[in-house]
C-alpha positions in Angstrom: 117.4 88.8 109.5 120.7 87.4 110.9 119.5 83.8 110.5 118.8 84.4 106.8 122.4 85.3 106.2 123.5 81.9 107.5 121.4 79.9 105.1 123.4 77.4 103.1 123.1 76.9 99.3 121.2 73.6 99.7 118.6 75.2 102.0 118.3 78.3 99.8 117.7 76.1 96.8 115.1 74.0 98.6 113.3 77.2 99.7 113.2 78.6 96.2 112.1 75.2 94.8 109.2 75.2 97.3 108.2 78.7 96.4 108.3 77.8 92.7 106.1 74.7 93.5 103.6 77.0 95.2 103.5 79.3 92.3 103.1 76.4 89.8 100.4 74.9 92.0 98.5 78.2 92.1 98.7 78.5 88.3 97.3 75.0 87.8 94.4 75.7 90.2 93.8 79.1 88.6 93.6 77.5 85.1 91.3 74.8 86.4 89.0 77.3 88.1 88.9 79.6 85.1 87.6 76.7 83.0 84.4 76.5 85.2 81.3 78.6 84.4 81.2 80.5 87.7 84.4 80.3 89.8 83.3 83.0 92.3 85.2 83.2 95.6 87.1 80.0 94.8 89.6 82.2 93.0 91.0 83.2 96.5 92.6 79.7 96.8 95.1 80.2 93.9 95.7 83.8 95.0 96.7 82.6 98.5 99.1 80.0 97.1 100.5 82.5 94.6 101.2 85.1 97.3 102.7 82.5 99.5 105.0 81.2 96.8 106.0 84.7 95.7 106.7 85.6 99.3 108.9 82.6 99.9 110.9 83.3 96.7 111.3 87.0 97.6 112.3 86.2 101.1 115.0 83.8 100.0 116.2 86.3 97.4 116.6 88.9 100.1 119.0 86.7 101.9 121.1 85.8 98.9 123.4 88.9 98.9 124.5 88.3 102.5 125.2 84.6 101.7 127.1 85.6 98.5 129.3 88.1 100.4 130.1 85.5 103.0 131.1 83.0 100.3 133.2 85.6 98.6 135.1 86.2 101.8 135.7 82.5 102.2 137.0 82.1 98.7 139.3 85.1 99.1 140.7 83.6 102.3 141.3 80.2 100.5 143.0 82.0 97.6 145.4 83.9 99.9 146.2 80.8 102.0 146.9 78.7 98.9 149.0 81.5 97.4 151.1 81.7 100.6 151.6 77.9 100.5 152.8 78.0 96.9 155.1 80.9 97.6 156.7 79.3 100.7 159.9 77.3 100.2 159.4 73.5 100.0 160.5 72.5 103.5 157.8 69.9 104.2 159.8 66.7 104.8 161.8 66.4 101.5 
């Protein structure tokens, strides 16, 4: 689970996008199969895509709190550093 905490915003967004695509694809297949007279066992295909997409979205959502905490610590450090620079006397080559 440690690797999931190091996931960046772009990767996390791509994973959620892929999971959403799988869920949308499952919905399209399900609608197409329900239009047939006897879909039978072919309904397993959209179920597999739907479970896969839902799992991908859930897995990425589980890693989001760790990533958000790390970003919050970074922003707090940047705030403290910039506040210390602004409070320091201007002695930088003037």
